[in-house]
C-alpha positions in Angstrom: 23.3 -18.4 -35.5 23.0 -16.4 -32.2 21.9 -18.4 -29.2 18.7 -17.7 -27.3 18.7 -14.7 -25.0 18.3 -15.8 -21.3 16.6 -13.3 -19.0 16.4 -13.8 -15.2 13.6 -11.6 -14.0 11.5 -10.9 -10.9 8.3 -13.1 -10.9 6.0 -10.0 -10.9 7.2 -9.2 -14.4 5.9 -12.4 -16.0 3.1 -11.1 -18.2 4.6 -8.0 -19.7 8.0 -9.5 -20.1 6.7 -12.4 -22.1 4.8 -10.0 -24.3 7.9 -7.9 -24.8 10.0 -11.0 -25.6 7.5 -12.1 -28.2 7.5 -8.7 -29.8 11.3 -8.7 -30.0 11.4 -12.2 -31.4 8.9 -11.3 -34.1 11.1 -8.4 -35.1 14.5 -10.0 -34.9 13.9 -13.8 -35.0 16.0 -14.0 -31.8 14.2 -16.1 -29.1 14.1 -14.8 -25.6 13.9 -17.3 -22.7 12.7 -16.0 -19.4 13.4 -17.5 -16.0 11.1 -16.1 -13.3 11.7 -16.3 -9.5 12.2 -14.0 -6.5 14.9 -11.4 -7.1 17.2 -12.8 -4.4 17.0 -16.4 -5.7 18.0 -15.2 -9.2 20.8 -12.9 -7.9 22.3 -15.8 -6.0 22.1 -18.1 -9.0 23.8 -15.5 -11.2 26.5 -15.0 -8.7 27.2 -18.7 -8.7 27.6 -18.7 -12.5 24.1 -19.2 -13.9 24.3 -18.2 -17.6 21.9 -15.3 -17.6 22.3 -12.5 -20.3 20.1 -10.0 -18.5 18.9 -9.6 -14.9 15.8 -7.7 -13.8 15.4 -7.2 -10.0 12.4 -5.9 -8.1 14.5 -3.8 -5.9 17.9 -2.1 -5.8 19.3 -4.2 -3.0 19.8 -7.3 -5.2 21.1 -5.3 -8.1 23.7 -3.7 -5.7 24.6 -7.2 -4.5 25.3 -8.4 -8.1 27.2 -5.2 -8.8 29.7 -6.1 -6.1 29.9 -9.7 -7.2 30.1 -9.0 -11.0 31.7 -5.6 -11.9 30.3 -5.9 -15.5 26.8 -5.2 -14.0 27.8 -1.6 -13.1 28.3 -0.6 -16.7 24.8 -1.3 -17.9 22.4 -1.2 -14.8 19.4 1.0 -15.3 16.3 1.9 -13.3 13.4 0.4 -15.3 10.1 0.7 -13.5 8.2 1.4 -10.3 5.2 -0.2 -8.7 2.7 0.1 -5.8 1.8 -2.1 -2.9 -1.8 -3.2 -2.3 -3.9 -5.4 -0.1 -6.1 -7.9 -2.0 -8.9 -10.3 -1.2 -10.8 -12.7 -3.3 -13.2 -10.9 -5.7 -16.0 -12.9 -4.1 -15.5 -11.3 -0.7 -14.2 -7.9 -1.5 -14.8 -5.1 1.1 -13.0 -1.8 0.4 -11.0 -0.4 3.3 -10.4 3.3 3.8 -8.2 3.0 6.9 -6.3 -0.2 7.7 -6.3 -0.8 11.4 -5.4 -3.8 13.6 -9.2 -4.3 14.2 -9.8 -4.3 10.4 -6.9 -6.7 9.7 -8.1 -9.0 12.5 -11.6 -9.1 11.1 -10.4 -9.6 7.6 -8.0 -12.5 8.5 -10.0 -14.1 11.3 -8.4 -17.6 11.6 -6.8 -17.3 8.2 -3.4 -16.1 7.0 -2.0 -13.1 5.1 -0.2 -14.2 1.9 3.1 -12.4 1.3 6.2 -13.1 -0.6 8.9 -14.3 1.8 10.1 -11.1 3.6 13.4 -12.6 4.4 14.5 -12.5 0.8 11.8 -11.4 -1.7 11.4 -7.6 -2.4 7.6 -7.7 -2.4 7.7 -9.3 1.1 10.3 -6.9 2.3 8.1 -3.9 1.2 5.1 -5.6 2.8 6.7 -5.9 6.2 8.0 -2.3 6.0 4.4 -1.1 5.4 2.9 -3.3 8.1 5.4 -1.9 10.6 5.0 1.7 9.5 1.2 1.4 10.0 1.6 -0.3 13.4 0.1 -3.6 12.0 3.1 -5.8 12.5 2.1 -7.2 16.0 -1.2 -8.4 14.5 0.2 -9.7 11.2 3.6 -11.2 12.1 2.2 -14.6 13.4 -0.3 -14.8 10.6 1.9 -14.6 7.5 1.7 -17.2 4.8 5.3 -16.8 3.4 5.5 -17.7 -0.3 8.5 -18.1 -2.6 7.6 -15.1 -4.7 4.8 -12.5 -5.1 3.0 -14.5 -7.8 2.7 -17.4 -5.4 1.2 -15.0 -2.8 -1.3 -13.8 -5.4 -2.2 -17.4 -6.3 -3.1 -18.1 -2.6 -5.7 -15.4 -2.7 -7.0 -16.4 -6.1 -7.6 -19.9 -4.8 -9.2 -18.7 -1.6 -6.4 -20.5 0.3 -5.9 -17.3 2.3 -8.4 -14.5 2.9 -6.0 -11.7 2.0 -2.6 -11.0 0.6 -0.1 -8.2 0.0 1.1 -7.9 -3.6 2.0 -5.3 -6.2 -0.8 -3.4 -7.9 0.3 -4.9 -11.2 -0.4 -8.4 -9.8 -4.0 -7.4 -9.3 -4.3 -5.3 -12.4 -7.2 -6.6 -14.6 -7.3 -9.7 -12.5 -11.0 -10.8 -12.1 -10.2 -13.3 -9.3 -9.0 -10.7 -6.8 -9.9 -7.2 -5.7 -7.7 -4.4 -4.3 -9.3 -3.3 -1.0 -6.5 -1.1 0.2 -3.6 0.9 -1.4 -0.6 1.2 0.9 0.7 4.7 1.1 4.0 5.2 -0.8 5.4 6.7 2.4 4.9 3.4 4.3 7.7 1.5 2.5 10.8 2.1 0.4 10.2 3.0 -3.2 9.4 0.0 -5.3 12.0 0.1 -8.0 12.9 -2.4 -10.7 16.4 -2.4 -12.1 17.8 -4.1 -15.2 21.4 -4.9 -16.2 23.3 -7.0 -18.7 25.2 -9.9 -17.1 27.0 -11.9 -19.7 29.3 -10.7 -22.6 29.2 -14.1 -24.3 26.1 -13.3 -26.3 26.8 -9.6 -26.4 25.3 -8.2 -29.6 22.1 -10.2 -29.4 21.6 -9.6 -25.7 22.4 -5.9 -26.1 19.7 -5.6 -28.8 17.1 -7.1 -26.5 18.3 -5.0 -23.6 18.0 -1.8 -25.7 14.5 -3.0 -26.8 13.6 -3.5 -23.1 14.5 0.1 -22.3 12.8 1.5 -25.4 9.3 2.9 -26.1 7.6 -0.3 -27.3 8.5 -2.1 -24.1 7.6 0.9 -21.9 4.1 0.9 -23.5 3.7 -2.8 -22.7 4.7 -2.2 -19.1 2.4 0.7 -18.7 -0.5 -1.3 -20.2 0.1 -3.9 -17.4 -0.1 -1.2 -14.7 3.6 -0.5 -14.1 4.8 3.0 -13.4 7.2 3.9 -16.3 9.8 6.7 -16.1 
């Protein structure tokens, strides 16, 4: 009997990936286990020998990192999805913003903080800082960041009203009744948000390849699209 398929994936993929895993398991009887965290954390774990079969990163940087560490990655890596960056507030206090200025951000945060994924490591946080700098908002925001382990943790801070605002992916706020998107960051304000997938281990090769092919196929793409991701 084939062992379970272990997927290490960016935290922002939690909902659609579980749906895709369940669909694959129903079709093949092969169980898919998913380990979610920041892309950097997962890449370092894999480089140190963590037994992942498949890795999905929320940016190209960490896929490039693994490609250098593990040559097997280069043979299968594929661009999977794209996303957008948005500013959110609690649904209770939503006020749409047409132009994001230092005055607007100051008024929004007041004495509170701006929830972001850790910009030192996590792709969503890296994109957020790029956007804040490009829009000349960094001097206002840099000392008010609430740095979280991953983008889902940043989302949770706003959902709980622990922070007045946060920067997350549009998919994190998609169909989420607890938060409201008040501003869409221009695509030109940050590097393209791209998700990459690759097979890591050859030990579970046939079973892992079957799920990897399913992940790249039309059924999975339809799920990702339904959750707000931009599909090739």
